[in-house]
Structure formats: structure tokens, C-alpha cells
C-alpha positions in Angstrom: -91.4 32.5 111.9 -89.5 29.7 110.0 -88.3 28.3 113.3 -92.0 27.8 114.2 -91.9 30.1 117.3 -94.7 32.3 116.5 -97.6 30.0 117.2 -96.6 28.8 120.6 -96.1 32.6 121.6 -99.7 33.4 120.3 -101.1 30.4 122.2 -99.4 32.0 125.4 -101.4 35.1 124.8 -104.7 33.0 124.9 -103.9 30.4 127.3 -101.0 31.6 129.6 -100.8 33.2 133.1 -100.9 37.0 133.1 -97.1 36.8 133.5 -96.8 34.6 130.4 -99.0 36.8 128.4 -96.8 39.8 129.2 -93.8 37.9 128.1 -95.4 36.6 125.0 -96.5 40.1 124.1 -93.0 41.4 124.7 -91.5 38.6 122.5 -93.9 39.3 119.7 -93.2 42.9 119.8 -89.5 42.2 119.3 -90.1 39.6 116.6 -92.4 41.8 114.6 -90.2 44.9 114.6 -89.0 45.6 111.1 -89.6 41.9 110.0 -92.3 41.6 107.4 -92.2 37.8 107.4 -93.0 37.8 111.2 -95.6 40.6 110.7 -97.5 38.6 107.9 -97.2 35.4 110.1 -98.6 36.9 113.0 -101.7 37.9 111.0 -101.9 34.3 109.7 -101.5 32.7 113.1 -104.3 34.8 114.8 -102.1 37.1 116.9 -104.3 40.2 116.3 -107.4 39.4 118.5 -105.6 38.5 121.6 -103.2 41.3 121.3 -106.2 43.7 121.0 -107.8 42.1 124.1 -104.5 42.5 126.1 -104.7 46.4 125.4 -107.0 46.2 128.4 -104.9 44.3 130.5 -104.3 45.1 134.2 -100.7 45.3 133.5 -99.2 48.4 132.0 -96.3 46.5 130.7 -98.5 44.1 128.9 -100.7 46.8 127.5 -97.4 48.6 126.2 -96.0 45.4 124.5 -99.2 44.6 122.9 -99.7 48.1 121.6 -96.0 47.9 120.1 -96.6 44.6 118.5 -100.0 45.6 116.8 -98.3 48.8 115.5 -95.5 46.6 113.9 -98.0 44.0 112.6 -99.9 46.8 110.8 -96.9 47.8 108.7 -96.6 45.5 105.7 -99.7 45.9 103.8 -103.4 46.8 103.6 -104.6 43.4 105.0 -102.6 43.7 108.1 -103.5 47.4 108.4 -107.2 46.7 108.2 -106.9 43.6 110.4 -105.4 45.8 113.3 -107.6 49.0 112.7 -111.1 47.3 112.6 -111.0 45.8 116.0 -109.4 48.8 117.4 -112.3 51.0 116.3 -114.4 48.5 118.1 -112.5 48.9 121.1 -113.3 52.3 121.3 -116.9 51.4 122.3 -116.0 49.0 125.1 -116.5 49.9 128.8 -112.8 49.7 129.6 -110.9 53.0 130.1 -107.5 51.4 129.7 -108.5 49.6 126.5 -110.1 52.9 125.1 -106.9 54.8 126.0 -104.8 52.5 124.2 -106.9 52.1 121.1 -107.0 55.6 120.9 -103.4 56.0 121.2 -102.5 53.4 118.6 -104.9 54.9 116.1 -103.1 58.4 116.7 -99.8 56.7 116.0 -101.1 54.9 112.8 -102.8 58.2 111.6 -99.5 60.2 112.1 -97.6 57.5 109.8 -99.5 58.1 106.4 -102.4 59.3 104.5 -103.1 55.7 103.7 -103.4 54.7 107.4 -105.8 57.7 107.8 -107.9 56.4 105.0 -108.1 53.0 106.6 -109.1 54.4 109.9 -111.7 56.6 108.2 -113.1 53.7 106.4 -113.4 51.5 109.6 -115.8 54.2 111.1 -113.4 55.6 113.7 -114.2 59.3 113.4 -117.7 59.1 115.0 -116.2 56.9 117.8 -113.2 59.3 118.4 -115.6 62.2 118.6 -117.8 60.4 121.0 -114.8 59.7 123.2 -114.1 63.4 123.4 -117.3 63.8 125.4 -118.0 67.4 126.1 -114.4 68.4 126.2 -114.3 69.6 129.6 -111.5 68.4 132.0 -110.0 66.0 129.5 -108.8 62.6 130.3 -105.8 60.8 128.9 -108.2 58.9 126.5 -109.7 62.2 125.3 -106.3 63.7 124.6 -105.3 60.8 122.6 -108.7 61.0 120.6 -108.1 64.6 119.8 -104.5 63.6 118.8 -105.9 61.0 116.3 -108.4 63.5 115.0 -105.6 66.1 114.5 -104.0 63.9 112.0 -107.3 62.7 110.4 -108.5 66.3 110.0 -105.6 66.9 107.4 -107.7 65.1 104.9 -110.9 66.6 103.3 -113.4 63.7 103.6 -112.1 63.1 107.1 -112.5 66.6 108.2 -116.0 66.7 107.0 -116.8 63.5 109.0 -115.4 65.3 112.2 -117.7 68.2 111.6 -120.8 66.1 110.7 -120.1 64.1 114.0 -120.3 67.2 115.9 -116.4 67.3 116.8 -116.1 71.1 116.7 -117.7 72.0 120.2 -115.7 69.5 122.3 -112.5 70.4 120.5 -113.1 74.0 121.1 -113.9 73.2 124.8 -110.6 71.4 125.3 -108.9 74.7 124.4 -109.9 75.9 127.8 -108.3 73.2 129.6 -105.2 73.6 131.8 -103.8 70.6 130.2 -101.1 71.8 127.8 -101.3 68.5 125.7 -105.0 68.9 125.3 -104.7 72.3 124.2 -102.1 71.4 121.7 -103.9 68.4 120.3 -107.3 70.1 119.9 -105.8 73.3 118.4 -103.9 71.1 115.9 -107.3 69.7 114.9 -109.1 72.9 114.8 -106.6 74.6 112.6 -107.2 72.0 109.9 -111.0 71.9 110.4 -111.1 75.7 110.1 -110.1 75.4 106.4 -113.7 74.0 105.8 -116.0 77.0 105.2 -119.0 75.2 106.8 -116.8 74.8 110.2 -115.9 78.4 110.5 -119.1 79.6 111.9 -119.2 76.7 114.3 -115.8 77.5 115.7 -116.5 81.2 116.0 -120.0 80.5 117.6 -118.3 78.1 120.2 -116.0 80.9 121.2 -112.8 79.3 119.6 -111.3 82.3 117.9 -110.2 84.2 121.2 -109.1 80.9 122.6 -106.8 80.1 119.6 -105.7 83.7 119.6 -104.8 83.5 123.2 -102.9 80.1 122.8 -100.8 81.6 119.9 -100.1 84.7 121.9 -98.7 82.5 124.8 -96.2 80.6 122.8 
């Protein structure tokens, strides 16, 4: 940051070719890894909006580097965290499957890190959007699995758990237990275990047929 290399890289994200954007995202991922000064500089220099946009890139590499950079940039404090989380939640609503997938994946990674991150994600209004992304829970896609993953971490906290229930998150999570996708089963069951600690959710899980499905999963381990 002190050498003035951040701003030209941010400009490449905005104005460069697809290849240049990939290289710039890769460089910013490296520069932001474990360096609070660079993480703060990237927030000040406007790197977050173009990195968010690149989560929907046609290039898998560009998506991966952008996700990594955003994960690092979110680390040094509340301002950085909120600056990353808020547009991520907005990205869950766009009609771009790659962008939705990466947004849900990054929210899950952030939620796994700390309760403070979970609070920021909750405050940004992510839970209704994550539940919406689950659909009906049948034949879960990668995006749905990542949404369930994020919800499995958010459901560990009381207010977040209540929001999942109020957003009608129980039926699709139970439905995901029926999937042949082992990861979908694991993520949805992890969420339901925490949700079941809320008394109001227990008849919902039972009524959706969740108990025999959970027993079956436990018996197969």
C-alpha cells in the first residue's frame, strides 16, 4: 500500500481486460492476506465493489481470487466486514448463478469464523435471502448447499435461529435430508440440529418428516 500499488490494481479490476482483471484479483488476494494495512487501503481505494462484481465472472480463477481477496479484506474490523457483507447479501438476489454461489460460499466462510461475523450477516438481512436460495430443498444445487452451510453456522445463535424459522427455512432444510448429495445432507442436518433447540421449531421439523430422516442419517454414520 505504501508503494502505491493498490490503486492501479483496483483500476485494472474496473477497466482492464478479463485476463488483467484475473491477474489484478490474484495480486490483491496475495497483498491482502494477513496485512491489515493493505486490507484497510483496499476498503479506502474502492476495491470491494469491483471484487464483488467479479464473483460473477465467467472465469473460475477470477471468481476464486476475488472471493479470497474479499475474505481477507473483511478481517481487520467492523467497517471492513460490513462493507463486504452488505453487497454480498445483495448479490444473493441477482440472476447470476455463479455470483449467487460465490456469495453464499463467502457468507458461509465468514459465518464459520466468528459470532461477530454471524451478527453482521444477520444484521445485513441475509437470512431471508439464504432461505429463499434453498428453494424447496429438492435436488439441491451447489448454491443451495452453500446457503445451507451458511445457515448451519447462523443457526447456532438464538436471534438468527428464530429468523430462519420465521423465514420458513425448516421445510426446505428437511427436504434436503432426502437428497443423495452427502454434503447437502450434512449441511442441512447441521442446521436442523441447532434449529431443533427452539421449541417452536420442533413440531415443524416433526410435521415435515424430519425425525426419521435425521435418525436414518445418524444410523448410517
